[in-house]
CHARMM-style PDB file with segment names, atoms N, HN, CA, C and O in Angstrom:
ATOM      1  N   MET     1     -10.493  56.918  61.480  1.00  0.00      PROA
ATOM      2  CA  MET     1     -11.110  55.685  60.996  1.00  0.00      PROA
ATOM      3  C   MET     1     -10.160  54.494  61.165  1.00  0.00      PROA
ATOM      4  O   MET     1     -10.580  53.423  61.604  1.00  0.00      PROA
ATOM      5  N   ASP     2      -8.891  54.681  60.820  1.00  0.00      PROA
ATOM      6  HN  ASP     2      -8.550  55.551  60.464  1.00  0.00      PROA
ATOM      7  CA  ASP     2      -7.913  53.601  60.954  1.00  0.00      PROA
ATOM      8  C   ASP     2      -7.815  53.115  62.400  1.00  0.00      PROA
ATOM      9  O   ASP     2      -7.630  51.925  62.656  1.00  0.00      PROA
ATOM     10  N   LYS     3      -7.941  54.049  63.337  1.00  0.00      PROA
ATOM     11  HN  LYS     3      -8.090  55.016  63.130  1.00  0.00      PROA
ATOM     12  CA  LYS     3      -7.843  53.692  64.749  1.00  0.00      PROA
ATOM     13  C   LYS     3      -8.969  52.744  65.140  1.00  0.00      PROA
ATOM     14  O   LYS     3      -8.753  51.794  65.893  1.00  0.00      PROA
ATOM     15  N   ILE     4     -10.160  52.998  64.634  1.00  0.00      PROA
ATOM     16  HN  ILE     4     -10.336  53.770  64.023  1.00  0.00      PROA
ATOM     17  CA  ILE     4     -11.298  52.125  64.913  1.00  0.00      PROA
ATOM     18  C   ILE     4     -11.032  50.722  64.366  1.00  0.00      PROA
ATOM     19  O   ILE     4     -11.283  49.721  65.037  1.00  0.00      PROA
ATOM     20  N   VAL     5     -10.524  50.673  63.146  1.00  0.00      PROA
ATOM     21  HN  VAL     5     -10.320  51.487  62.602  1.00  0.00      PROA
ATOM     22  CA  VAL     5     -10.203  49.382  62.527  1.00  0.00      PROA
ATOM     23  C   VAL     5      -9.131  48.663  63.341  1.00  0.00      PROA
ATOM     24  O   VAL     5      -9.207  47.454  63.557  1.00  0.00      PROA
ATOM     25  N   GLU     6      -8.147  49.411  63.783  1.00  0.00      PROA
ATOM     26  HN  GLU     6      -8.085  50.393  63.608  1.00  0.00      PROA
ATOM     27  CA  GLU     6      -7.052  48.848  64.581  1.00  0.00      PROA
ATOM     28  C   GLU     6      -7.589  48.251  65.881  1.00  0.00      PROA
ATOM     29  O   GLU     6      -7.224  47.139  66.262  1.00  0.00      PROA
ATOM     30  N   ILE     7      -8.452  48.998  66.550  1.00  0.00      PROA
ATOM     31  HN  ILE     7      -8.748  49.901  66.241  1.00  0.00      PROA
ATOM     32  CA  ILE     7      -9.056  48.531  67.798  1.00  0.00      PROA
ATOM     33  C   ILE     7      -9.906  47.295  67.534  1.00  0.00      PROA
ATOM     34  O   ILE     7      -9.841  46.318  68.281  1.00  0.00      PROA
ATOM     35  N   PHE     8     -10.707  47.341  66.465  1.00  0.00      PROA
ATOM     36  HN  PHE     8     -10.759  48.134  65.858  1.00  0.00      PROA
ATOM     37  CA  PHE     8     -11.564  46.211  66.125  1.00  0.00      PROA
ATOM     38  C   PHE     8     -10.735  44.957  65.885  1.00  0.00      PROA
ATOM     39  O   PHE     8     -11.096  43.873  66.344  1.00  0.00      PROA
ATOM     40  N   CYS     9      -9.636  45.098  65.175  1.00  0.00      PROA
ATOM     41  HN  CYS     9      -9.343  45.978  64.801  1.00  0.00      PROA
ATOM     42  CA  CYS     9      -8.767  43.954  64.893  1.00  0.00      PROA
ATOM     43  C   CYS     9      -8.151  43.402  66.174  1.00  0.00      PROA
ATOM     44  O   CYS     9      -8.031  42.187  66.336  1.00  0.00      PROA
ATOM     45  N   ASP    10      -7.763  44.292  67.083  1.00  0.00      PROA
ATOM     46  HN  ASP    10      -7.861  45.279  66.951  1.00  0.00      PROA
ATOM     47  CA  ASP    10      -7.219  43.853  68.366  1.00  0.00      PROA
ATOM     48  C   ASP    10      -8.278  43.083  69.148  1.00  0.00      PROA
ATOM     49  O   ASP    10      -7.989  42.041  69.738  1.00  0.00      PROA
ATOM     50  N   VAL    11      -9.500  43.598  69.149  1.00  0.00      PROA
ATOM     51  HN  VAL    11      -9.734  44.443  68.670  1.00  0.00      PROA
ATOM     52  CA  VAL    11     -10.601  42.937  69.842  1.00  0.00      PROA
ATOM     53  C   VAL    11     -10.907  41.597  69.181  1.00  0.00      PROA
ATOM     54  O   VAL    11     -11.167  40.606  69.863  1.00  0.00      PROA
ATOM     55  N   ASP    12     -10.875  41.575  67.847  1.00  0.00      PROA
ATOM     56  HN  ASP    12     -10.664  42.380  67.293  1.00  0.00      PROA
ATOM     57  CA  ASP    12     -11.157  40.343  67.115  1.00  0.00      PROA
ATOM     58  C   ASP    12     -10.105  39.280  67.432  1.00  0.00      PROA
ATOM     59  O   ASP    12     -10.438  38.111  67.627  1.00  0.00      PROA
ATOM     60  N   ASP    13      -8.841  39.686  67.484  1.00  0.00      PROA
ATOM     61  HN  ASP    13      -8.571  40.636  67.325  1.00  0.00      PROA
ATOM     62  CA  ASP    13      -7.766  38.759  67.858  1.00  0.00      PROA
ATOM     63  C   ASP    13      -7.984  38.247  69.278  1.00  0.00      PROA
ATOM     64  O   ASP    13      -7.784  37.066  69.563  1.00  0.00      PROA
ATOM     65  N   PHE    14      -8.396  39.149  70.163  1.00  0.00      PROA
ATOM     66  HN  PHE    14      -8.558  40.108  69.932  1.00  0.00      PROA
ATOM     67  CA  PHE    14      -8.682  38.780  71.541  1.00  0.00      PROA
ATOM     68  C   PHE    14      -9.811  37.755  71.589  1.00  0.00      PROA
ATOM     69  O   PHE    14      -9.733  36.761  72.312  1.00  0.00      PROA
ATOM     70  N   CYS    15     -10.857  38.008  70.813  1.00  0.00      PROA
ATOM     71  HN  CYS    15     -10.921  38.815  70.226  1.00  0.00      PROA
ATOM     72  CA  CYS    15     -12.014  37.117  70.814  1.00  0.00      PROA
ATOM     73  C   CYS    15     -11.676  35.733  70.284  1.00  0.00      PROA
ATOM     74  O   CYS    15     -12.177  34.732  70.796  1.00  0.00      PROA
ATOM     75  N   THR    16     -10.829  35.667  69.263  1.00  0.00      PROA
ATOM     76  HN  THR    16     -10.421  36.480  68.847  1.00  0.00      PROA
ATOM     77  CA  THR    16     -10.479  34.361  68.694  1.00  0.00      PROA
ATOM     78  C   THR    16      -9.728  33.508  69.710  1.00  0.00      PROA
ATOM     79  O   THR    16      -9.778  32.280  69.652  1.00  0.00      PROA
ATOM     80  N   VAL    17      -9.034  34.154  70.636  1.00  0.00      PROA
ATOM     81  HN  VAL    17      -8.993  35.152  70.684  1.00  0.00      PROA
ATOM     82  CA  VAL    17      -8.319  33.444  71.696  1.00  0.00      PROA
ATOM     83  C   VAL    17      -9.239  33.210  72.889  1.00  0.00      PROA
ATOM     84  O   VAL    17      -9.271  32.115  73.451  1.00  0.00      PROA
ATOM     85  N   PHE    18      -9.984  34.239  73.271  1.00  0.00      PROA
ATOM     86  HN  PHE    18      -9.959  35.129  72.815  1.00  0.00      PROA
ATOM     87  CA  PHE    18     -10.765  34.215  74.508  1.00  0.00      PROA
ATOM     88  C   PHE    18     -11.998  33.323  74.418  1.00  0.00      PROA
ATOM     89  O   PHE    18     -12.277  32.566  75.348  1.00  0.00      PROA
ATOM     90  N   ILE    19     -12.732  33.400  73.325  1.00  0.00      PROA
ATOM     91  HN  ILE    19     -12.505  34.016  72.570  1.00  0.00      PROA
ATOM     92  CA  ILE    19     -14.005  32.691  73.221  1.00  0.00      PROA
ATOM     93  C   ILE    19     -13.832  31.170  73.331  1.00  0.00      PROA
ATOM     94  O   ILE    19     -14.555  30.544  74.106  1.00  0.00      PROA
ATOM     95  N   PRO    20     -12.899  30.549  72.584  1.00  0.00      PROA
ATOM     96  CA  PRO    20     -12.715  29.098  72.772  1.00  0.00      PROA
ATOM     97  C   PRO    20     -12.331  28.725  74.204  1.00  0.00      PROA
ATOM     98  O   PRO    20     -12.773  27.696  74.715  1.00  0.00      PROA
ATOM     99  N   GLU    21     -11.516  29.549  74.850  1.00  0.00      PROA
ATOM    100  HN  GLU    21     -11.157  30.385  74.436  1.00  0.00      PROA
ATOM    101  CA  GLU    21     -11.120  29.300  76.237  1.00  0.00      PROA
ATOM    102  C   GLU    21     -12.325  29.410  77.166  1.00  0.00      PROA
ATOM    103  O   GLU    21     -12.439  28.665  78.140  1.00  0.00      PROA
ATOM    104  N   TRP    22     -13.229  30.353  76.855  1.00  0.00      PROA
ATOM    105  HN  TRP    22     -13.137  30.958  76.064  1.00  0.00      PROA
ATOM    106  CA  TRP    22     -14.416  30.594  77.663  1.00  0.00      PROA
ATOM    107  C   TRP    22     -15.443  29.485  77.455  1.00  0.00      PROA
ATOM    108  O   TRP    22     -16.149  29.107  78.390  1.00  0.00      PROA
ATOM    109  N   GLU    23     -15.529  28.964  76.236  1.00  0.00      PROA
ATOM    110  HN  GLU    23     -14.956  29.270  75.476  1.00  0.00      PROA
ATOM    111  CA  GLU    23     -16.503  27.921  75.928  1.00  0.00      PROA
ATOM    112  C   GLU    23     -16.076  26.550  76.460  1.00  0.00      PROA
ATOM    113  O   GLU    23     -16.921  25.695  76.724  1.00  0.00      PROA
ATOM    114  N   LYS    24     -14.780  26.343  76.615  1.00  0.00      PROA
ATOM    115  HN  LYS    24     -14.093  27.038  76.401  1.00  0.00      PROA
ATOM    116  CA  LYS    24     -14.272  25.037  77.040  1.00  0.00      PROA
ATOM    117  C   LYS    24     -14.953  24.518  78.316  1.00  0.00      PROA
ATOM    118  O   LYS    24     -15.445  23.390  78.313  1.00  0.00      PROA
ATOM    119  N   PRO    25     -14.998  25.291  79.392  1.00  0.00      PROA
ATOM    120  CA  PRO    25     -15.667  24.801  80.607  1.00  0.00      PROA
ATOM    121  C   PRO    25     -17.150  24.524  80.381  1.00  0.00      PROA
ATOM    122  O   PRO    25     -17.698  23.594  80.972  1.00  0.00      PROA
ATOM    123  N   LEU    26     -17.806  25.314  79.539  1.00  0.00      PROA
ATOM    124  HN  LEU    26     -17.361  26.070  79.059  1.00  0.00      PROA
ATOM    125  CA  LEU    26     -19.223  25.096  79.253  1.00  0.00      PROA
ATOM    126  C   LEU    26     -19.431  23.761  78.553  1.00  0.00      PROA
ATOM    127  O   LEU    26     -20.377  23.034  78.855  1.00  0.00      PROA
ATOM    128  N   ILE    27     -18.545  23.441  77.618  1.00  0.00      PROA
ATOM    129  HN  ILE    27     -17.776  24.032  77.372  1.00  0.00      PROA
ATOM    130  CA  ILE    27     -18.619  22.181  76.884  1.00  0.00      PROA
ATOM    131  C   ILE    27     -18.326  21.008  77.834  1.00  0.00      PROA
ATOM    132  O   ILE    27     -18.995  19.976  77.774  1.00  0.00      PROA
ATOM    133  N   GLU    28     -17.346  21.170  78.690  1.00  0.00      PROA
ATOM    134  HN  GLU    28     -16.803  22.008  78.738  1.00  0.00      PROA
ATOM    135  CA  GLU    28     -16.947  20.106  79.612  1.00  0.00      PROA
ATOM    136  C   GLU    28     -18.041  19.791  80.633  1.00  0.00      PROA
ATOM    137  O   GLU    28     -18.244  18.628  80.981  1.00  0.00      PROA
ATOM    138  N   THR    29     -18.745  20.815  81.113  1.00  0.00      PROA
ATOM    139  HN  THR    29     -18.581  21.760  80.830  1.00  0.00      PROA
ATOM    140  CA  THR    29     -19.797  20.598  82.104  1.00  0.00      PROA
ATOM    141  C   THR    29     -21.112  20.204  81.451  1.00  0.00      PROA
ATOM    142  O   THR    29     -22.007  19.692  82.124  1.00  0.00      PROA
ATOM    143  N   GLY    30     -21.241  20.434  80.151  1.00  0.00      PROA
ATOM    144  HN  GLY    30     -20.514  20.849  79.604  1.00  0.00      PROA
ATOM    145  CA  GLY    30     -22.437  20.061  79.412  1.00  0.00      PROA
ATOM    146  C   GLY    30     -23.553  21.094  79.498  1.00  0.00      PROA
ATOM    147  O   GLY    30     -24.672  20.832  79.058  1.00  0.00      PROA
ATOM    148  N   ASP    31     -23.266  22.251  80.053  1.00  0.00      PROA
ATOM    149  HN  ASP    31     -22.356  22.463  80.411  1.00  0.00      PROA
ATOM    150  CA  ASP    31     -24.272  23.324  80.133  1.00  0.00      PROA
ATOM    151  C   ASP    31     -24.400  24.055  78.817  1.00  0.00      PROA
ATOM    152  OT1 ASP    31     -25.198  24.986  78.703  1.00  0.00      PROA
TER     153      ASP     31
END
């Protein structure tokens, strides 16, 4: 169970970094 939580937290940390970077071009182009 701890391993799942650990993986989820790693993914969550990844998402907090990745998603804003991914959205930036979308916001800039207006799409």
